[in-house]
N, C-alpha and C positions, 0 to 999 in steps of 0.2 A: 523414585520410580525408574529413572534412567539407570541407577546403579543396579536395580534388580534385573532390568532387561539385559544389562551388560553381562550379568552372570550367566545368562543363557545364550546370548548371541554376541558375535564379534563383528564390529563395524568394518566393512571392507572398502568403503569409499576411498578412492585415490590409492588403493593398494598397489596398483601398478598403472602405468600409462601405456598407451598403445605402442609407441615406437621405440621404447627403451627397455621395458621390463620383460618382454617376451624372450629375451636372449639368455637369461640366467638368474641367479640369486645374488645380485650384487648389492642390494639395499639391505641395510641393517634394520630389523624390525623394531618398532617402538613398543616398549613395554608399559603396561598399565596394571597397577596393583589394585584389586578390588576385593575387600574383605579377606585379605591374606592370600588371594590367588592371583597369579600373573597371567595376563592375556596379551596378545600382540596383534597388531594389524599387519597381516602377512600377505604373501603372494597367493593368487588364486590359481588353482589348476596345476600346481607344481608339486606333485606327490611322488616324485621319483626317488627322493632320499629316504633314509631309514626312518622308521617311526617307533615310538615307544608306546607301550600299552599301559592302560591303567587297570588296577585291580577291580574285578567285578564284585561289588558288594551287594548286588541286588538279589543274588541267589538264583538267578534265572539261567545261569550256565553259559555254555559256549555259543548257543544259538543266538542269544541276545547280543553277545560280543561281536559276532560276525555280521549282524545286521546293523548295529550302531557303529558309528565312526570310532576310531581309536582315540584315546584320551588326549587332551591337551596338557602338555607339561610345560614347565618353566622354560622360557626362551624358544618355545616351539610356535611357529606361525600357524594361524588358523586359516584353512583354505578348503575349497572343495577338492575332494580326491578324484583321481582318475580311475573311475570304476566301470566305465562303459566300454566293454570289449567289442569285438567284431560281431558276435552273435547278437548282443544286445543292441548294437547299432542297426543291424538289419531288422531286428524286431521293432525298433522304434520307427523306422521308415515304413515298413510294411504294415505295422499295426495302426499307424495313424492314417495311412493312405486308404486302406480298406476299411470303410465304415459300414454304414447301413445302405448306401446308395446302390451298390451292385446287387444287393439282395432284395431291395424294395422296389426301386424305380430305375432300372437300367435302360428303360425304353425311351428316354428323352431324345437320344440321337435318332431313333427310328421315327419319332414324331416329327422331328425337324427336317430330316432328309427324305423320308418316305421310301427309302431303299435299304434293304438288308445289307447289300454289298458295300454301299457307300458308308453306311454307319459303321460297319466292321473296319473299313479302312481308316475312318476317323478315329476309332478306338486305338488302333495301332499308331497312327500319327501323333495322337496326344501323348501316348507313352513315349514315343521318340523325342518329342519336344520336352517332356518332363525330364527325360534322361539327360538331354543336352544342357538344360538349365541346371540340373543337379551337378553335372560334371563341372560346370563353371563355378558353382558354389564350392565344389570340392577343392578347386584350385585356390579360390579365395580363402577357404577355411584352413588350408595348409600354409598360406602366406600370413594370414592374420588369425592367430589361434585364440582370439578372444571369443567368448560366448556372446550370443545375441543376434547372430546371423545378419539380417539386413541392417540392423541398428549399427553393428560394428563396422560394416562396410560403408555405410553412409558417413560414419565418423571419419574414416580414412579418406574417402573420395571427395566428400563435399563439406566436411566440417560439422560442428556440433548442432547447428540450427536444424538442418533436415533430420539428423538423427534424433534430436529432441522431439520434433513433431511426430516422427514415426513411432517413437517409444510411447508417447501419450495416446496416440490413436490406437495403437495395437493393444496397449495395456488397459485402456478404458472402454474400448468398443469391440475391436475385432476378435481378440482371443476370448474374452468372457462370453460374447454372444455365440461364438463357435462352440465353446464348451457347453453352454446351456442347451443349444439345439441338439447336440449329440446325446446329452443326458436325458432330454425329453424323449428322444427316439428310443433310447434304452428303456425308459419307464413305460412307454407306450406298449412295447412288445412284452415286457416283463409282466405287466398287469393283465394284458389280454390272454396270457396263458392260464389265468385263473378266472376269467370272466368270458364265457363263451356265448351266452344268450343275449347279451346287450353290450352296447359300447361302455367302456369303463368310465367312471366319473373323472372329470378333469382334475378335481381336487386330489384324488388318489394318485393320478399320474404325476402331478406336481410334487406330492410328498415323496413318492418313490424316487423321482429325479433328484430331489433335495438330499435324500439319504445316500444316493449314489455319489453325489458331489462331495458330501462330508466324508464318506468312506474313502474315496480316492484321495482327498486332501490328507486324511490321517496316514494313509499308506506312504505318500510322498514326503510328508513331514517327518515320519518316523525314521525312514532310512532310504537312502538312494538305492542300496542293494535290494531292499524289499520292493521298492517301486519298479526297478528293472526286472525283478523276478516275476512280478505280476504282469508286466508288459510281455515278457518272454512267454509266459504260460498262455495268456489270452491270444497272443499272435499265433502260437502253435495251434491253439484250439480253432481259431478262425480259418487257418489254412487247412485243417482237417475238414471243416465245413465246406470249404471251397472244393476240396478233393471229393467229397460226397456228391456235390452237384455235378462235377466233371464226370465221375464214374456213372452217375445216373444218365447223363447225356450220352456217354459212350455206349451204354446199354441200349438206348433208344436208336442210336445210329446203327448199331449192329443189327437191329431189327429191320432196318431199311427205311427209317423215318428221316429222309433227307430231302423231302419235297420242298421245304421252306429254304433250303440252302442251294439247291441246284439252279433256281431262277433268281439268284440274289441281285442281279443287275438288270432285270427286265423292266423295272419301273422307270419313268422319266427322270432324267438327271435333275438334281435339285439346283436351285438358284444359288448365286454367290452368297446372298444374305443368309439363306438357310444353312449353308455350309459353315458360315462364320458363327452363327448361333449354336450350331452343333458342336463346333470346336470349343466354344465357351462352356457348354454343358459337359463335354468330355474332360476338359482340363480341370473342371471343378471336382470330378471324380478322382483325379490324380493329385488333388491338393494334399499337402503334407510331405512332399518330397524334400523340402528344405528344413524339416524339423531337427534333423541331426546337427545342423550347423548352429542351432541355438545352444547346444551343450558341448561345444568344441573343447572347452577347458576340462571337461570330465572324460574325454575319450582317451583310452590308453593308446599310445603311439598314434596320434591323429594323422600324421603324414602318410601312414599306410592304411589304418583302419577306416578313416573317413572316406576316401575314394573307393575302397573295397566294399564297404557297406552300401554305397550308392550303386556301384556296378552290379552288385548282387540283388539288392532290394528292388529297384525300379523295374528292371527287366522281369523279375519274378511277378510283380504286380501286373505288368502289362500282359504277361502270359496268362495269368489267372483271369483277368478281365476278358481276354479273347476267348479262352476256352469256356468260361461261364456263359458268354453270349451264344456260343455255338450250342452248348448244352440246352439252354432255354429254347432255342429255335428247333432243336430236335424233339422237344416235348410239346410245344405249342406254336401256334401261328403268330406272325407279327401283330395281327389285330388283337389276339388274346393277350399278348404281352402289353400292348398299349392300354387295354381296358382293365388289366389286373391292377388292383391297389397294392398288392405285394407279390411280385413275380415269383420270388423264391418260395413263398407259401403255396401258391398255385402249383408250382413245379413239384413241391413235396407231396401235395395231395394226389398228384397224378402218378408219381414215380415211386415214392417211398412207402405208400400204403399206411400201415400201422405206425411206421416211424416218421410220419409227416411232421410230428411235433419237433423234430430236430431242426427244421428250418426257422421257426420263431426263436428257438433257443440259440441258433447260430447268429441271428440278428442281435439278440441281447448280448451275447459274448463279444461279437464284433464291435458293437457300439461302446461297451464298457472298456475294452482294450484301447479303442481309439480315444476315448475321453481321458484315460490314464496317461497316454502318451502326449496328448495335447496339453494337459496341466503340467506335466513334467517339463516340457519345452517352454511353455509360457512363463513359468516361474523363473527360468534362467534369464529370459529377456528382462523381466522386471528387476532381477538382481543386478544384471550387468549395467542397465541404464541408471539405476539409482546409485551404483558405485561411482559413476562419473558425475553425480549431482543432477541428473536429469529428472529424477523422481525423489521421493522422500528418502532421507538418510536411513531411516529404520528399515526400509525395504532392502537394503544392502547388507543386513546382518545375516550371519551364519550361525547356526546352533553349534555351540562349542563342542559338545560331545557327539551329537549325531551328524554334524557337518552337512546339514541340509539348509537351503535358503528358505527357511520356514516363513518368515514375514512376507516375502514375495509371493509364496504359494497361498498364504492366508488372504492376502490382499486380492489376488485373482479370484479366490473362492467367494469373497464378499461381493465382488463385482458381478459374479455370475448369478448371485441370488437377488 
């Protein structure tokens, strides 16, 4: 059984240590011969050297060869390739930060502060805090180019014990539950598009969520390039949806609907506790700013593209959030926003007319892209932690031909279900 698994995956545990192997290719790879083929335990994330290609005998042509990894030849180390460029890095940050919240329930800050002006300032302050945190991570990511984000930094700063605890909590609880919630939100709006007269059955929603999880798993196990292509496409689609909302709001503002914005600070000032809980709600909407650090080993030229992606991505999300809230207030009152179960759907019914169906579609597109980015990042945490012995050895395997951390992705998928 182990020999058969070894034909598909290459064990990466102890492929490199934190303080020594990030500087070059000084170690000699260990060769293992299995059924006449040679595999090696090599360096992870060092794809700068020349590569050799294998003959495509599947008959599926160049498209398949471009999506799959290049073949492993004799004496060639198996590792994750650097395939995430600047555009993909921005798409991963923006695509995971913008989920369903800004379309469905952006009124949480209004509920807690009771003031349009204060809630708007908190939206901007949360964006600034997220940017500062991400810039700190950018510095850490350029100094320690290991994947795993917080796990890798815990290893450097505090040793293996805190990193071990973080990897287990994140792998078993945090990441799977986050992914499950996102997929359930996707299923909710995808099913409601076909059921208009009554609430959709819970069993149908769960089945659609399960299909979404399996589809995302297949995409990310098949190819890193395909996973990033899906992320790029869905991020672009959700930005188009954001642009539609902003244009609709600008249209209402041009008509003179500014009554909910002119008296933004007239309400009594909120208490310190209300502002604190509002910050908690706002920062939750910005969650995902650290996801690019989970895949540092796969970023092309990380010393430049990692900080650039952060500097582009997080201000873009902050701008989108601010303009979307202004657009909502141009079309409805704060009370209507609070009472609406899905603010974007209400906005679409008032502004878009026959095209109101675009808003539920925007939620499904946004949640699917966010789920894809979440699994892409979570699989790398599992891979990096198991490589150091903090999780099962098999989770540090890399597919020899496709060069994806498939066991780690599959493990996360099973935890979500």
